[in-house]
Gaussian input, Z-matrix of N, CA and C with variables (Angstrom, degrees):
# hf/3-21g

backbone

0 1
 N
 C     1     B1
 C     2     B2     1     A1
 N     3     B3     2     A2     1     D1
 C     4     B4     3     A3     2     D2
 C     5     B5     4     A4     3     D3
 N     6     B6     5     A5     4     D4
 C     7     B7     6     A6     5     D5
 C     8     B8     7     A7     6     D6
 N     9     B9     8     A8     7     D7
 C    10    B10     9     A9     8     D8
 C    11    B11    10    A10     9     D9
 N    12    B12    11    A11    10    D10
 C    13    B13    12    A12    11    D11
 C    14    B14    13    A13    12    D12
 N    15    B15    14    A14    13    D13
 C    16    B16    15    A15    14    D14
 C    17    B17    16    A16    15    D15
 N    18    B18    17    A17    16    D16
 C    19    B19    18    A18    17    D17
 C    20    B20    19    A19    18    D18
 N    21    B21    20    A20    19    D19
 C    22    B22    21    A21    20    D20
 C    23    B23    22    A22    21    D21
 N    24    B24    23    A23    22    D22
 C    25    B25    24    A24    23    D23
 C    26    B26    25    A25    24    D24
 N    27    B27    26    A26    25    D25
 C    28    B28    27    A27    26    D26
 C    29    B29    28    A28    27    D27
 N    30    B30    29    A29    28    D28
 C    31    B31    30    A30    29    D29
 C    32    B32    31    A31    30    D30
 N    33    B33    32    A32    31    D31
 C    34    B34    33    A33    32    D32
 C    35    B35    34    A34    33    D33
 N    36    B36    35    A35    34    D34
 C    37    B37    36    A36    35    D35
 C    38    B38    37    A37    36    D36
 N    39    B39    38    A38    37    D37
 C    40    B40    39    A39    38    D38
 C    41    B41    40    A40    39    D39
 N    42    B42    41    A41    40    D40
 C    43    B43    42    A42    41    D41
 C    44    B44    43    A43    42    D42
 N    45    B45    44    A44    43    D43
 C    46    B46    45    A45    44    D44
 C    47    B47    46    A46    45    D45
 N    48    B48    47    A47    46    D46
 C    49    B49    48    A48    47    D47
 C    50    B50    49    A49    48    D48
 N    51    B51    50    A50    49    D49
 C    52    B52    51    A51    50    D50
 C    53    B53    52    A52    51    D51
 N    54    B54    53    A53    52    D52
 C    55    B55    54    A54    53    D53
 C    56    B56    55    A55    54    D54
 N    57    B57    56    A56    55    D55
 C    58    B58    57    A57    56    D56
 C    59    B59    58    A58    57    D57
 N    60    B60    59    A59    58    D58
 C    61    B61    60    A60    59    D59
 C    62    B62    61    A61    60    D60
 N    63    B63    62    A62    61    D61
 C    64    B64    63    A63    62    D62
 C    65    B65    64    A64    63    D63
 N    66    B66    65    A65    64    D64
 C    67    B67    66    A66    65    D65
 C    68    B68    67    A67    66    D66
 N    69    B69    68    A68    67    D67
 C    70    B70    69    A69    68    D68
 C    71    B71    70    A70    69    D69
 N    72    B72    71    A71    70    D70
 C    73    B73    72    A72    71    D71
 C    74    B74    73    A73    72    D72
 N    75    B75    74    A74    73    D73
 C    76    B76    75    A75    74    D74
 C    77    B77    76    A76    75    D75
 N    78    B78    77    A77    76    D76
 C    79    B79    78    A78    77    D77
 C    80    B80    79    A79    78    D78
 N    81    B81    80    A80    79    D79
 C    82    B82    81    A81    80    D80
 C    83    B83    82    A82    81    D81
 N    84    B84    83    A83    82    D82
 C    85    B85    84    A84    83    D83
 C    86    B86    85    A85    84    D84
 N    87    B87    86    A86    85    D85
 C    88    B88    87    A87    86    D86
 C    89    B89    88    A88    87    D87
 N    90    B90    89    A89    88    D88
 C    91    B91    90    A90    89    D89
 C    92    B92    91    A91    90    D90
 N    93    B93    92    A92    91    D91
 C    94    B94    93    A93    92    D92
 C    95    B95    94    A94    93    D93
 N    96    B96    95    A95    94    D94
 C    97    B97    96    A96    95    D95
 C    98    B98    97    A97    96    D96
 N    99    B99    98    A98    97    D97
 C   100   B100    99    A99    98    D98
 C   101   B101   100   A100    99    D99
 N   102   B102   101   A101   100   D100
 C   103   B103   102   A102   101   D101
 C   104   B104   103   A103   102   D102
 N   105   B105   104   A104   103   D103
 C   106   B106   105   A105   104   D104
 C   107   B107   106   A106   105   D105
 N   108   B108   107   A107   106   D106
 C   109   B109   108   A108   107   D107
 C   110   B110   109   A109   108   D108
 N   111   B111   110   A110   109   D109
 C   112   B112   111   A111   110   D110
 C   113   B113   112   A112   111   D111
 N   114   B114   113   A113   112   D112
 C   115   B115   114   A114   113   D113
 C   116   B116   115   A115   114   D114
 N   117   B117   116   A116   115   D115
 C   118   B118   117   A117   116   D116
 C   119   B119   118   A118   117   D117
 N   120   B120   119   A119   118   D118
 C   121   B121   120   A120   119   D119
 C   122   B122   121   A121   120   D120
 N   123   B123   122   A122   121   D121
 C   124   B124   123   A123   122   D122
 C   125   B125   124   A124   123   D123
 N   126   B126   125   A125   124   D124
 C   127   B127   126   A126   125   D125
 C   128   B128   127   A127   126   D126
 N   129   B129   128   A128   127   D127
 C   130   B130   129   A129   128   D128
 C   131   B131   130   A130   129   D129
 N   132   B132   131   A131   130   D130
 C   133   B133   132   A132   131   D131
 C   134   B134   133   A133   132   D132
 N   135   B135   134   A134   133   D133
 C   136   B136   135   A135   134   D134
 C   137   B137   136   A136   135   D135
 N   138   B138   137   A137   136   D136
 C   139   B139   138   A138   137   D137
 C   140   B140   139   A139   138   D138
 N   141   B141   140   A140   139   D139
 C   142   B142   141   A141   140   D140
 C   143   B143   142   A142   141   D141
 N   144   B144   143   A143   142   D142
 C   145   B145   144   A144   143   D143
 C   146   B146   145   A145   144   D144
 N   147   B147   146   A146   145   D145
 C   148   B148   147   A147   146   D146
 C   149   B149   148   A148   147   D147
 N   150   B150   149   A149   148   D148
 C   151   B151   150   A150   149   D149
 C   152   B152   151   A151   150   D150
 N   153   B153   152   A152   151   D151
 C   154   B154   153   A153   152   D152
 C   155   B155   154   A154   153   D153
 N   156   B156   155   A155   154   D154
 C   157   B157   156   A156   155   D155
 C   158   B158   157   A157   156   D156
 N   159   B159   158   A158   157   D157
 C   160   B160   159   A159   158   D158
 C   161   B161   160   A160   159   D159
 N   162   B162   161   A161   160   D160
 C   163   B163   162   A162   161   D161
 C   164   B164   163   A163   162   D162
 N   165   B165   164   A164   163   D163
 C   166   B166   165   A165   164   D164
 C   167   B167   166   A166   165   D165
 N   168   B168   167   A167   166   D166
 C   169   B169   168   A168   167   D167
 C   170   B170   169   A169   168   D168
 N   171   B171   170   A170   169   D169
 C   172   B172   171   A171   170   D170
 C   173   B173   172   A172   171   D171
 N   174   B174   173   A173   172   D172
 C   175   B175   174   A174   173   D173
 C   176   B176   175   A175   174   D174
 N   177   B177   176   A176   175   D175
 C   178   B178   177   A177   176   D176
 C   179   B179   178   A178   177   D177
 N   180   B180   179   A179   178   D178
 C   181   B181   180   A180   179   D179
 C   182   B182   181   A181   180   D180
 N   183   B183   182   A182   181   D181
 C   184   B184   183   A183   182   D182
 C   185   B185   184   A184   183   D183
 N   186   B186   185   A185   184   D184
 C   187   B187   186   A186   185   D185
 C   188   B188   187   A187   186   D186
 N   189   B189   188   A188   187   D187
 C   190   B190   189   A189   188   D188
 C   191   B191   190   A190   189   D189
 N   192   B192   191   A191   190   D190
 C   193   B193   192   A192   191   D191
 C   194   B194   193   A193   192   D192
 N   195   B195   194   A194   193   D193
 C   196   B196   195   A195   194   D194
 C   197   B197   196   A196   195   D195
 N   198   B198   197   A197   196   D196
 C   199   B199   198   A198   197   D197
 C   200   B200   199   A199   198   D198
 N   201   B201   200   A200   199   D199
 C   202   B202   201   A201   200   D200
 C   203   B203   202   A202   201   D201
 N   204   B204   203   A203   202   D202
 C   205   B205   204   A204   203   D203
 C   206   B206   205   A205   204   D204
 N   207   B207   206   A206   205   D205
 C   208   B208   207   A207   206   D206
 C   209   B209   208   A208   207   D207
 N   210   B210   209   A209   208   D208
 C   211   B211   210   A210   209   D209
 C   212   B212   211   A211   210   D210
 N   213   B213   212   A212   211   D211
 C   214   B214   213   A213   212   D212
 C   215   B215   214   A214   213   D213
 N   216   B216   215   A215   214   D214
 C   217   B217   216   A216   215   D215
 C   218   B218   217   A217   216   D216
 N   219   B219   218   A218   217   D217
 C   220   B220   219   A219   218   D218
 C   221   B221   220   A220   219   D219
 N   222   B222   221   A221   220   D220
 C   223   B223   222   A222   221   D221
 C   224   B224   223   A223   222   D222
 N   225   B225   224   A224   223   D223
 C   226   B226   225   A225   224   D224
 C   227   B227   226   A226   225   D225
 N   228   B228   227   A227   226   D226
 C   229   B229   228   A228   227   D227
 C   230   B230   229   A229   228   D228
 N   231   B231   230   A230   229   D229
 C   232   B232   231   A231   230   D230
 C   233   B233   232   A232   231   D231
 N   234   B234   233   A233   232   D232
 C   235   B235   234   A234   233   D233
 C   236   B236   235   A235   234   D234
 N   237   B237   236   A236   235   D235
 C   238   B238   237   A237   236   D236
 C   239   B239   238   A238   237   D237
 N   240   B240   239   A239   238   D238
 C   241   B241   240   A240   239   D239
 C   242   B242   241   A241   240   D240
 N   243   B243   242   A242   241   D241
 C   244   B244   243   A243   242   D242
 C   245   B245   244   A244   243   D243
 N   246   B246   245   A245   244   D244
 C   247   B247   246   A246   245   D245
 C   248   B248   247   A247   246   D246
 N   249   B249   248   A248   247   D247
 C   250   B250   249   A249   248   D248
 C   251   B251   250   A250   249   D249
 N   252   B252   251   A251   250   D250
 C   253   B253   252   A252   251   D251
 C   254   B254   253   A253   252   D252
 N   255   B255   254   A254   253   D253
 C   256   B256   255   A255   254   D254
 C   257   B257   256   A256   255   D255
 N   258   B258   257   A257   256   D256
 C   259   B259   258   A258   257   D257
 C   260   B260   259   A259   258   D258
 N   261   B261   260   A260   259   D259
 C   262   B262   261   A261   260   D260
 C   263   B263   262   A262   261   D261
 N   264   B264   263   A263   262   D262
 C   265   B265   264   A264   263   D263
 C   266   B266   265   A265   264   D264
 N   267   B267   266   A266   265   D265
 C   268   B268   267   A267   266   D266
 C   269   B269   268   A268   267   D267
 N   270   B270   269   A269   268   D268
 C   271   B271   270   A270   269   D269
 C   272   B272   271   A271   270   D270
 N   273   B273   272   A272   271   D271
 C   274   B274   273   A273   272   D272
 C   275   B275   274   A274   273   D273
 N   276   B276   275   A275   274   D274
 C   277   B277   276   A276   275   D275
 C   278   B278   277   A277   276   D276
 N   279   B279   278   A278   277   D277
 C   280   B280   279   A279   278   D278
 C   281   B281   280   A280   279   D279
 N   282   B282   281   A281   280   D280
 C   283   B283   282   A282   281   D281
 C   284   B284   283   A283   282   D282
 N   285   B285   284   A284   283   D283
 C   286   B286   285   A285   284   D284
 C   287   B287   286   A286   285   D285

   B1=1.4363
   B2=1.5185
   B3=1.3211
   B4=1.4541
   B5=1.5188
   B6=1.2485
   B7=1.4635
   B8=1.5208
   B9=1.2903
   B10=1.4588
   B11=1.5122
   B12=1.2838
   B13=1.4595
   B14=1.5241
   B15=1.3044
   B16=1.4674
   B17=1.5250
   B18=1.2803
   B19=1.4589
   B20=1.5299
   B21=1.2914
   B22=1.4541
   B23=1.5219
   B24=1.3121
   B25=1.4608
   B26=1.5265
   B27=1.3053
   B28=1.4570
   B29=1.5214
   B30=1.2926
   B31=1.4613
   B32=1.5263
   B33=1.3192
   B34=1.4626
   B35=1.5320
   B36=1.3553
   B37=1.4560
   B38=1.5218
   B39=1.3001
   B40=1.4633
   B41=1.5196
   B42=1.3020
   B43=1.4579
   B44=1.5268
   B45=1.3147
   B46=1.4532
   B47=1.5302
   B48=1.3101
   B49=1.4525
   B50=1.5315
   B51=1.3310
   B52=1.4625
   B53=1.5270
   B54=1.3042
   B55=1.4628
   B56=1.5276
   B57=1.3174
   B58=1.4526
   B59=1.5205
   B60=1.3244
   B61=1.4569
   B62=1.5212
   B63=1.3127
   B64=1.4568
   B65=1.5278
   B66=1.3041
   B67=1.4487
   B68=1.5203
   B69=1.3212
   B70=1.4557
   B71=1.5295
   B72=1.3287
   B73=1.4657
   B74=1.5161
   B75=1.3159
   B76=1.4620
   B77=1.5266
   B78=1.3206
   B79=1.4589
   B80=1.5265
   B81=1.3249
   B82=1.4682
   B83=1.5230
   B84=1.3101
   B85=1.4609
   B86=1.5261
   B87=1.3268
   B88=1.4654
   B89=1.5249
   B90=1.3227
   B91=1.4578
   B92=1.5265
   B93=1.3183
   B94=1.4609
   B95=1.5207
   B96=1.3151
   B97=1.4649
   B98=1.5246
   B99=1.3150
   B100=1.4690
   B101=1.5237
   B102=1.3220
   B103=1.4622
   B104=1.5280
   B105=1.3206
   B106=1.4648
   B107=1.5240
   B108=1.3255
   B109=1.4594
   B110=1.5265
   B111=1.3210
   B112=1.4694
   B113=1.5317
   B114=1.3292
   B115=1.4594
   B116=1.5269
   B117=1.3294
   B118=1.4611
   B119=1.5263
   B120=1.3236
   B121=1.4549
   B122=1.5328
   B123=1.3302
   B124=1.4591
   B125=1.5280
   B126=1.3272
   B127=1.4664
   B128=1.5214
   B129=1.3252
   B130=1.4648
   B131=1.5333
   B132=1.3231
   B133=1.4663
   B134=1.5285
   B135=1.3213
   B136=1.4607
   B137=1.5258
   B138=1.3331
   B139=1.4613
   B140=1.5251
   B141=1.3164
   B142=1.4661
   B143=1.5163
   B144=1.3285
   B145=1.4624
   B146=1.5339
   B147=1.3109
   B148=1.4690
   B149=1.5207
   B150=1.3274
   B151=1.4657
   B152=1.5200
   B153=1.3463
   B154=1.4602
   B155=1.5275
   B156=1.3241
   B157=1.4705
   B158=1.5216
   B159=1.3251
   B160=1.4604
   B161=1.5195
   B162=1.3195
   B163=1.4621
   B164=1.5280
   B165=1.3250
   B166=1.4651
   B167=1.5236
   B168=1.3061
   B169=1.4601
   B170=1.5285
   B171=1.3235
   B172=1.4692
   B173=1.5282
   B174=1.3246
   B175=1.4654
   B176=1.5202
   B177=1.3230
   B178=1.4724
   B179=1.5203
   B180=1.3200
   B181=1.4556
   B182=1.5232
   B183=1.3214
   B184=1.4616
   B185=1.5226
   B186=1.3031
   B187=1.4622
   B188=1.5311
   B189=1.3171
   B190=1.4689
   B191=1.5359
   B192=1.3283
   B193=1.4584
   B194=1.5269
   B195=1.3316
   B196=1.4635
   B197=1.5150
   B198=1.3190
   B199=1.4654
   B200=1.5225
   B201=1.3163
   B202=1.4648
   B203=1.5270
   B204=1.3313
   B205=1.4564
   B206=1.5268
   B207=1.3303
   B208=1.4639
   B209=1.5223
   B210=1.3160
   B211=1.4632
   B212=1.5290
   B213=1.3464
   B214=1.4779
   B215=1.5286
   B216=1.3127
   B217=1.4677
   B218=1.5217
   B219=1.3116
   B220=1.4622
   B221=1.5223
   B222=1.3259
   B223=1.4715
   B224=1.5226
   B225=1.3235
   B226=1.4647
   B227=1.5238
   B228=1.3228
   B229=1.4683
   B230=1.5288
   B231=1.3250
   B232=1.4711
   B233=1.5237
   B234=1.3232
   B235=1.4626
   B236=1.5229
   B237=1.3361
   B238=1.4662
   B239=1.5308
   B240=1.3362
   B241=1.4699
   B242=1.5306
   B243=1.3510
   B244=1.4752
   B245=1.5347
   B246=1.3135
   B247=1.4658
   B248=1.5208
   B249=1.3222
   B250=1.4654
   B251=1.5258
   B252=1.3226
   B253=1.4635
   B254=1.5281
   B255=1.3143
   B256=1.4556
   B257=1.5141
   B258=1.3236
   B259=1.4714
   B260=1.5287
   B261=1.3304
   B262=1.4741
   B263=1.5205
   B264=1.3210
   B265=1.4613
   B266=1.5310
   B267=1.3251
   B268=1.4691
   B269=1.5284
   B270=1.3213
   B271=1.4623
   B272=1.5237
   B273=1.3227
   B274=1.4686
   B275=1.5278
   B276=1.3308
   B277=1.4603
   B278=1.5327
   B279=1.3181
   B280=1.4557
   B281=1.5330
   B282=1.3316
   B283=1.4645
   B284=1.5141
   B285=1.3147
   B286=1.4640
   B287=1.4493
   A1=109.44
   A2=114.23
   A3=118.52
   A4=109.02
   A5=113.60
   A6=117.20
   A7=107.98
   A8=114.77
   A9=119.43
   A10=108.19
   A11=115.89
   A12=117.46
   A13=109.88
   A14=115.57
   A15=119.53
   A16=108.88
   A17=114.42
   A18=120.74
   A19=108.48
   A20=116.00
   A21=120.85
   A22=108.40
   A23=116.69
   A24=118.33
   A25=110.96
   A26=114.86
   A27=120.35
   A28=109.79
   A29=114.48
   A30=119.68
   A31=110.36
   A32=116.37
   A33=119.41
   A34=110.89
   A35=117.71
   A36=120.63
   A37=111.03
   A38=117.28
   A39=120.66
   A40=111.40
   A41=117.33
   A42=120.39
   A43=111.14
   A44=118.98
   A45=121.59
   A46=112.66
   A47=118.82
   A48=120.80
   A49=113.38
   A50=121.41
   A51=118.64
   A52=112.17
   A53=117.85
   A54=120.41
   A55=110.46
   A56=118.21
   A57=121.11
   A58=111.26
   A59=118.46
   A60=120.86
   A61=110.66
   A62=117.95
   A63=121.09
   A64=109.84
   A65=117.34
   A66=121.56
   A67=110.79
   A68=118.01
   A69=119.77
   A70=111.04
   A71=117.44
   A72=119.49
   A73=110.65
   A74=116.19
   A75=120.11
   A76=109.54
   A77=116.68
   A78=120.99
   A79=110.77
   A80=117.15
   A81=121.35
   A82=110.82
   A83=117.38
   A84=121.18
   A85=110.57
   A86=116.90
   A87=120.34
   A88=110.42
   A89=116.69
   A90=120.71
   A91=111.01
   A92=117.30
   A93=120.87
   A94=111.02
   A95=116.85
   A96=120.93
   A97=110.56
   A98=116.62
   A99=120.27
   A100=110.36
   A101=117.53
   A102=120.87
   A103=111.60
   A104=117.65
   A105=120.97
   A106=110.43
   A107=117.25
   A108=121.29
   A109=110.85
   A110=117.16
   A111=120.79
   A112=109.97
   A113=117.60
   A114=121.03
   A115=110.77
   A116=117.73
   A117=120.66
   A118=111.24
   A119=117.09
   A120=121.58
   A121=110.25
   A122=116.98
   A123=120.83
   A124=111.94
   A125=116.52
   A126=120.98
   A127=110.35
   A128=116.29
   A129=119.91
   A130=110.17
   A131=117.03
   A132=119.48
   A133=113.10
   A134=117.85
   A135=119.91
   A136=112.73
   A137=118.32
   A138=120.02
   A139=111.09
   A140=118.01
   A141=120.56
   A142=112.83
   A143=118.55
   A144=119.07
   A145=113.25
   A146=117.14
   A147=119.97
   A148=112.77
   A149=116.81
   A150=119.26
   A151=112.19
   A152=118.07
   A153=119.37
   A154=111.43
   A155=117.47
   A156=119.81
   A157=110.27
   A158=115.96
   A159=120.11
   A160=110.83
   A161=117.21
   A162=121.67
   A163=110.78
   A164=116.49
   A165=120.20
   A166=110.56
   A167=116.62
   A168=120.62
   A169=111.15
   A170=116.22
   A171=121.12
   A172=111.36
   A173=117.18
   A174=121.81
   A175=112.56
   A176=117.29
   A177=124.64
   A178=113.53
   A179=116.55
   A180=119.33
   A181=111.83
   A182=117.32
   A183=120.98
   A184=108.72
   A185=115.31
   A186=122.10
   A187=111.03
   A188=118.26
   A189=120.68
   A190=113.96
   A191=117.48
   A192=120.11
   A193=112.11
   A194=116.87
   A195=119.61
   A196=111.80
   A197=117.94
   A198=120.31
   A199=110.36
   A200=116.57
   A201=120.22
   A202=111.35
   A203=117.08
   A204=121.29
   A205=111.67
   A206=116.95
   A207=120.31
   A208=113.64
   A209=119.28
   A210=121.45
   A211=112.36
   A212=120.87
   A213=118.80
   A214=112.78
   A215=117.56
   A216=120.23
   A217=110.46
   A218=117.33
   A219=121.25
   A220=110.96
   A221=116.67
   A222=120.35
   A223=111.62
   A224=117.10
   A225=120.59
   A226=110.74
   A227=116.66
   A228=120.15
   A229=111.28
   A230=117.22
   A231=119.85
   A232=111.39
   A233=116.90
   A234=121.04
   A235=113.61
   A236=117.18
   A237=121.33
   A238=108.29
   A239=117.48
   A240=120.16
   A241=115.10
   A242=121.16
   A243=118.04
   A244=112.62
   A245=117.20
   A246=120.38
   A247=109.81
   A248=116.63
   A249=120.61
   A250=110.73
   A251=116.66
   A252=119.76
   A253=110.75
   A254=116.65
   A255=120.74
   A256=112.43
   A257=116.92
   A258=120.51
   A259=110.06
   A260=117.14
   A261=119.53
   A262=111.45
   A263=116.89
   A264=120.52
   A265=110.08
   A266=116.11
   A267=120.78
   A268=111.15
   A269=117.81
   A270=120.80
   A271=109.94
   A272=117.22
   A273=120.10
   A274=112.29
   A275=117.66
   A276=119.44
   A277=111.06
   A278=116.15
   A279=120.36
   A280=112.57
   A281=117.48
   A282=118.82
   A283=112.34
   A284=117.76
   A285=120.38
   A286=115.32
   D1=135.22
   D2=175.92
   D3=-83.66
   D4=128.54
   D5=175.07
   D6=-121.35
   D7=128.52
   D8=178.00
   D9=-104.22
   D10=140.44
   D11=179.51
   D12=-67.58
   D13=138.62
   D14=179.68
   D15=-71.25
   D16=144.77
   D17=-178.67
   D18=-84.86
   D19=107.05
   D20=175.94
   D21=-97.25
   D22=141.87
   D23=-179.53
   D24=-67.99
   D25=146.73
   D26=176.44
   D27=-66.98
   D28=162.29
   D29=175.15
   D30=-64.81
   D31=-34.20
   D32=-179.29
   D33=-65.42
   D34=-35.65
   D35=177.38
   D36=-66.34
   D37=-39.36
   D38=179.41
   D39=-67.74
   D40=-33.20
   D41=-179.18
   D42=-76.08
   D43=-26.57
   D44=-177.63
   D45=-80.79
   D46=-21.41
   D47=-176.04
   D48=-61.37
   D49=-47.35
   D50=178.16
   D51=-63.16
   D52=-36.57
   D53=179.47
   D54=-65.90
   D55=-36.37
   D56=179.04
   D57=-67.66
   D58=-36.40
   D59=178.19
   D60=-65.36
   D61=-44.79
   D62=178.35
   D63=-63.84
   D64=-40.31
   D65=179.46
   D66=-65.77
   D67=-36.39
   D68=-178.93
   D69=-67.28
   D70=-37.56
   D71=176.25
   D72=-65.70
   D73=-41.28
   D74=178.75
   D75=-64.17
   D76=-43.49
   D77=178.79
   D78=-63.97
   D79=-38.99
   D80=178.63
   D81=-62.46
   D82=-44.91
   D83=-179.35
   D84=-65.38
   D85=-44.25
   D86=179.70
   D87=-64.71
   D88=-45.23
   D89=-179.84
   D90=-63.11
   D91=-42.65
   D92=179.40
   D93=-63.93
   D94=-41.12
   D95=179.02
   D96=-63.06
   D97=-43.05
   D98=178.96
   D99=-64.54
   D100=-42.42
   D101=-179.12
   D102=-64.74
   D103=-42.65
   D104=178.63
   D105=-65.19
   D106=-40.77
   D107=179.04
   D108=-62.97
   D109=-45.29
   D110=179.14
   D111=-64.52
   D112=-41.46
   D113=178.75
   D114=-60.76
   D115=-46.82
   D116=-179.72
   D117=-65.45
   D118=-37.93
   D119=178.11
   D120=-62.62
   D121=-45.97
   D122=178.65
   D123=-67.72
   D124=-33.90
   D125=177.45
   D126=-62.21
   D127=-46.28
   D128=179.95
   D129=-66.90
   D130=-41.20
   D131=-179.61
   D132=-68.88
   D133=-21.45
   D134=-177.81
   D135=-72.72
   D136=-15.54
   D137=179.95
   D138=-67.51
   D139=-28.78
   D140=-178.56
   D141=-59.13
   D142=-61.11
   D143=-178.83
   D144=-68.93
   D145=-21.96
   D146=-176.93
   D147=-104.54
   D148=16.61
   D149=-176.28
   D150=-59.43
   D151=-46.35
   D152=-176.60
   D153=-66.73
   D154=-32.11
   D155=174.27
   D156=-65.22
   D157=-43.00
   D158=177.94
   D159=-64.27
   D160=-43.60
   D161=-178.90
   D162=-60.17
   D163=-46.15
   D164=179.10
   D165=-65.00
   D166=-39.81
   D167=-179.94
   D168=-68.96
   D169=-39.94
   D170=-179.06
   D171=-66.88
   D172=-31.42
   D173=179.85
   D174=-98.04
   D175=21.81
   D176=175.27
   D177=59.86
   D178=32.59
   D179=177.87
   D180=-98.26
   D181=-9.18
   D182=178.78
   D183=-152.08
   D184=-164.46
   D185=-177.92
   D186=-57.60
   D187=142.12
   D188=-179.26
   D189=-78.07
   D190=4.98
   D191=-177.18
   D192=-59.62
   D193=-49.75
   D194=-176.46
   D195=-67.32
   D196=-34.41
   D197=176.67
   D198=-63.44
   D199=-42.55
   D200=178.83
   D201=-70.29
   D202=-38.00
   D203=-177.39
   D204=-65.67
   D205=-38.45
   D206=-177.33
   D207=-98.17
   D208=7.61
   D209=176.50
   D210=-60.62
   D211=-42.01
   D212=176.46
   D213=-60.60
   D214=-36.81
   D215=177.62
   D216=-68.02
   D217=-39.76
   D218=177.33
   D219=-62.10
   D220=-42.95
   D221=178.41
   D222=-66.90
   D223=-39.83
   D224=177.93
   D225=-63.78
   D226=-38.22
   D227=178.10
   D228=-68.10
   D229=-32.58
   D230=175.79
   D231=-67.86
   D232=-35.53
   D233=-177.06
   D234=-84.12
   D235=-27.49
   D236=-175.05
   D237=-123.90
   D238=95.50
   D239=-177.56
   D240=-57.65
   D241=-38.89
   D242=177.04
   D243=-62.76
   D244=-33.99
   D245=175.73
   D246=-64.99
   D247=-41.57
   D248=178.75
   D249=-62.03
   D250=-41.33
   D251=178.35
   D252=-62.67
   D253=-43.71
   D254=179.63
   D255=-65.43
   D256=-42.51
   D257=179.94
   D258=-66.50
   D259=-41.77
   D260=178.22
   D261=-63.40
   D262=-40.47
   D263=177.11
   D264=-61.49
   D265=-44.29
   D266=-178.86
   D267=-65.85
   D268=-41.33
   D269=178.19
   D270=-63.26
   D271=-39.88
   D272=178.90
   D273=-64.05
   D274=-27.48
   D275=173.71
   D276=-63.60
   D277=-35.48
   D278=-176.68
   D279=-83.25
   D280=-34.90
   D281=-174.33
   D282=-102.52
   D283=-12.70
   D284=-174.16
   D285=-90.86

């Protein structure tokens, strides 16, 4: 009968497993933070090309979707004046 030796993991493989788990959590947190930051950045930048849709929606001239979608940005601009200045400047690039 042929018997093949069973493949047992090296000691080095066993020692690396806990470090990989800790690294994966760290990588998950960093990756999630980057993804949320990029999403928020794109969300704020999307108001420029969609300003007239938002304006019509905000003034009840069209569907209320855009008014609801950009309400968090409107509230953030009310609370943070430098953000409002930046958003207004950016919108003026698109409509001016």
